[in-house]
Each structure stands twice: as C-alpha cells, then as structure tokens.
LOPA-779482 format. One record per residue: residue in three letters; x, z, y of N, C-alpha, C in turn. Coordinates in Angstrom, 3 decimals, padded with zeros to 6 digits, always signed. Each point is the difference from the previous one (the first is absolute). Layout:
N
TIMI  type        nu        nw        nv       cau       caw       cav        cu        cw        cv
TIMI   ALA         X         Z         Y         X         Z         Y         X         Z         Y
...
//
This chain:
74
TIMI  type        nu        nw        nv       cau       caw       cav        cu        cw        cv
TIMI   MET  +000.811  -000.015  -000.965  -001.038  -000.025  +000.968  +000.883  +000.181  +001.061
TIMI   PHE  +000.033  -000.926  +001.074  +000.641  -000.144  +001.434  +001.603  -000.034  -000.223
TIMI   GLU  +000.306  -001.125  -000.956  +001.467  +000.109  -000.315  +000.801  -000.361  +001.238
TIMI   PHE  -000.695  -000.875  +000.898  +000.836  -000.516  +001.218  -000.109  +001.070  +001.059
TIMI   ASP  -000.793  +001.067  -000.003  -000.300  +000.874  +000.879  +000.582  +001.301  -000.175
TIMI   GLN  +001.023  +000.247  -001.139  +000.364  +001.001  -000.539  +000.713  +001.127  +001.128
TIMI   ASP  +000.584  -000.647  +000.802  +000.476  +000.883  +001.263  -001.001  +000.556  +000.584
TIMI   ALA  -001.212  -000.594  +000.527  -001.083  +000.374  +000.631  -000.745  +001.173  -000.853
TIMI   VAL  -000.150  -000.416  -001.172  -000.627  +000.989  -000.765  +000.597  +001.351  -000.265
TIMI   ASP  +001.405  -000.114  -000.246  +000.923  +001.261  +000.005  -000.397  +000.699  +001.363
TIMI   ALA  +000.045  -000.795  +001.063  +000.001  +000.954  +001.241  -001.448  +000.610  +000.284
TIMI   LEU  -000.866  -000.808  -000.415  -001.274  +000.710  +000.064  -000.435  +001.170  -000.795
TIMI   LEU  +000.558  -000.184  -001.294  -000.009  +001.118  -000.950  +000.598  +001.364  +000.531
TIMI   VAL  +000.825  -000.310  +000.929  +000.765  +001.252  +000.509  -000.802  +000.483  +001.207
TIMI   ASP  -000.268  -000.917  +000.797  -000.699  +000.237  +001.379  -001.544  +000.373  -000.046
TIMI   SER  -000.843  -000.815  -000.914  -001.282  +000.115  +000.117  -000.772  +000.557  -001.265
TIMI   ALA  -000.561  +001.159  +000.285  -000.631  +000.719  -000.984  -001.164  -000.886  -000.627
TIMI   LYS  -000.740  -000.397  +000.941  -000.924  -001.095  -000.413  +000.158  -001.042  -001.109
TIMI   PHE  +001.114  -000.725  +000.468  +000.797  -001.134  -000.934  +000.419  +000.754  -001.090
TIMI   ARG  +000.422  +001.093  -000.077  +000.424  +000.805  -001.202  -001.230  +000.091  -001.160
TIMI   ARG  -001.095  +000.441  +000.708  -001.077  +000.085  -000.538  -000.518  -000.978  -000.716
TIMI   LEU  -000.189  -001.249  +000.693  -000.435  -001.151  -000.334  +000.787  -000.628  -001.154
TIMI   HIS  +001.546  +000.073  +000.112  +000.952  -000.463  -000.876  -000.271  +001.073  -001.327
TIMI   ASP  -000.204  +001.262  -000.017  -000.109  +000.807  -001.096  -001.247  -000.480  -000.860
TIMI   LYS  -001.035  -000.298  +000.638  -001.293  -000.175  -000.423  -000.003  -001.329  -000.737
TIMI   TYR  +000.731  -001.009  +000.674  +000.153  -001.351  -000.403  +000.925  +000.039  -001.433
TIMI   SER  +000.813  +000.705  +000.057  +000.864  +000.147  -001.162  -000.634  +000.728  -001.298
TIMI   ALA  -000.892  +000.786  +000.372  -000.831  +000.663  -001.090  -000.941  -000.845  -000.425
TIMI   LEU  -000.585  -000.818  +000.820  -000.986  -000.914  -000.645  +000.617  -001.210  -000.615
TIMI   LYS  +001.223  -000.427  +000.567  +000.607  -001.084  -000.899  +000.454  +000.535  -001.198
TIMI   SER  +000.347  +001.020  -000.392  +000.259  +000.631  -001.208  -001.313  +000.118  -000.927
TIMI   LYS  -001.097  +000.530  +000.720  -001.236  -000.041  -000.561  -000.512  -001.352  -000.648
TIMI   VAL  +000.142  -000.830  +000.869  -000.494  -001.532  -000.284  +000.796  -000.245  -001.124
TIMI   HIS  +001.427  +000.151  -000.145  +000.905  -000.478  -000.876  -000.601  +000.624  -001.421
TIMI   ASP  -000.083  +001.053  -000.018  -000.305  +000.784  -001.157  -001.379  -000.455  -000.581
TIMI   CYS  -000.958  -000.108  +000.871  -001.327  -000.732  -000.386  +000.218  -001.447  -000.613
TIMI   ASN  +000.816  -000.767  +000.646  +000.292  -001.335  -000.586  +000.714  +000.133  -001.305
TIMI   ALA  +000.756  +000.987  -000.310  +000.762  +000.116  -001.066  -000.908  +000.761  -000.961
TIMI   LYS  -001.188  +000.245  +000.411  -000.915  +000.721  -001.064  +000.384  +001.550  -000.497
TIMI   GLU  +000.868  +000.502  +001.049  +000.351  +001.435  -000.082  -001.112  +000.967  +000.417
TIMI   VAL  -000.634  -000.545  +000.912  -001.278  +000.599  +000.627  -001.081  -000.663  +000.075
TIMI   PRO  -001.198  +000.320  -000.841  -000.949  -000.678  -000.172  -000.933  -000.185  +001.193
TIMI   LEU  -000.437  -001.062  +000.596  -000.687  -000.172  +001.179  -000.730  -001.489  -000.127
TIMI   ASP  -001.263  -000.020  +000.351  -000.596  -001.153  +000.088  +000.541  -001.093  +000.957
TIMI   GLN  -000.823  -001.211  +000.041  +000.849  -001.073  +000.758  -000.549  +000.493  +001.648
TIMI   PHE  -001.053  +000.418  +000.094  -000.596  +000.098  +001.156  +000.963  +001.233  +000.480
TIMI   GLY  +000.405  +001.055  -000.442  +000.764  +001.104  +000.416  +001.372  -000.495  +000.360
TIMI   LEU  +000.681  -001.015  -000.972  +001.209  -000.540  +000.216  +000.055  -000.795  +001.415
TIMI   GLU  -001.075  -000.689  +000.256  -000.017  -000.805  +001.145  -000.029  +000.489  +001.256
TIMI   THR  -000.860  +001.308  -000.289  -000.182  +001.023  +001.317  +001.503  +000.560  +000.164
TIMI   LEU  +000.611  +000.400  -000.898  +001.523  +000.383  +000.278  +000.690  -000.867  +000.613
TIMI   LYS  -000.048  -001.279  -000.433  +000.959  -001.196  +000.617  -000.465  -000.313  +001.328
TIMI   LYS  -001.143  +000.301  +000.341  -000.422  -000.283  +001.484  +000.333  +001.034  +000.727
TIMI   GLU  +000.152  +001.150  -000.608  +000.375  +001.071  +000.925  +001.548  +000.222  +000.232
TIMI   LYS  +000.624  -000.536  -001.124  +001.622  -000.154  +000.134  +000.256  -001.283  +000.938
TIMI   LEU  -000.761  -000.855  +000.050  +000.159  -001.301  +000.908  -000.304  +000.621  +001.531
TIMI   LEU  -001.072  +000.758  +000.227  -000.272  +000.438  +001.393  +001.161  +001.019  +000.307
TIMI   LEU  +000.521  +000.663  -000.600  +001.173  +000.965  +000.267  +001.308  -000.856  +000.343
TIMI   LYS  +000.065  -001.221  -000.672  +001.137  -000.832  -000.005  -000.286  -000.632  +001.655
TIMI   ASP  -001.012  -000.382  -000.070  -000.344  -000.768  +001.444  +000.225  +000.898  +001.325
TIMI   GLN  -000.585  +001.384  -000.198  +000.371  +001.068  +000.971  +001.532  +000.353  +000.170
TIMI   MET  +000.730  -000.025  -001.007  +001.424  +000.301  +000.123  +000.728  -001.375  +000.565
TIMI   ALA  -000.513  -001.101  -000.185  +000.466  -001.206  +000.576  -000.188  -000.116  +001.525
TIMI   VAL  -001.222  +000.386  +000.485  -000.298  +000.133  +001.246  +001.149  +001.031  +000.737
TIMI   MET  +000.167  +001.183  -000.522  +000.833  +000.930  +000.525  +001.569  -000.625  +000.079
TIMI   ILE  +000.230  -000.769  -000.965  +001.484  -000.674  -000.086  +000.121  -000.840  +001.229
TIMI   LYS  -000.929  -000.902  -000.124  -000.073  -001.027  +001.360  +000.041  +000.635  +001.141
TIMI   GLU  -000.728  +001.049  +000.416  +000.028  +000.818  +001.038  +001.586  +000.338  +000.259
TIMI   TYR  +000.349  +000.742  -000.944  +001.395  +000.536  -000.160  +001.064  -001.014  +000.633
TIMI   ARG  -000.202  -001.225  -000.613  +000.797  -001.138  +000.102  -000.060  -000.484  +001.565
TIMI   GLN  -001.114  +000.003  +000.600  -000.289  -000.287  +001.202  +000.619  +001.176  +001.091
TIMI   VAL  +000.023  +001.173  -000.273  +000.556  +000.924  +000.996  +001.539  -000.143  -000.141
TIMI   GLN  +000.687  -000.341  -001.295  +001.379  -000.002  -000.107  +000.417  -001.289  +000.532
TIMI   ALA  -000.754  -000.981  +000.191  +000.660  -001.406  +000.436  +000.243  +000.049  +001.605
//
C-alpha cells in the first residue's frame, strides 16, 4: 500500500494520530480479508464485500491525507 509514498506514510504515522488510527484499522481489515479469502475465518460473501468496501474507504481517506501532506511539503 502506498509504496511510492512511503516517506509520507512514515511521517504521518509519527505526526498524525488520525492517520495512525486509520492505518491500524486498515491493517487489521486487510488481515481479516486475507483470512476470509483463505477460508481461515468463515464469512459469507456479503460480509466479505462489506469488509473490502470498508478497507477501501480507509485507504481512500489515507490517500487524501497523504496528498495533503505532499502539498504542504512542496
């Protein structure tokens, strides 16, 4: 995730509690989706799609924060 913006991610993880919360929740959801896809955690298709949408929303929110960080740093 955000491989090209790793320096911004690292800075935001240190400087922004909100970004840290989003990142932690995103990581937890990513792990849960992986486990569901690997059939380690049973979940119906609707539940899995809901998790994926929530994960994508978090990623979008972090992307906005990274973009704003880049604009301030420019």
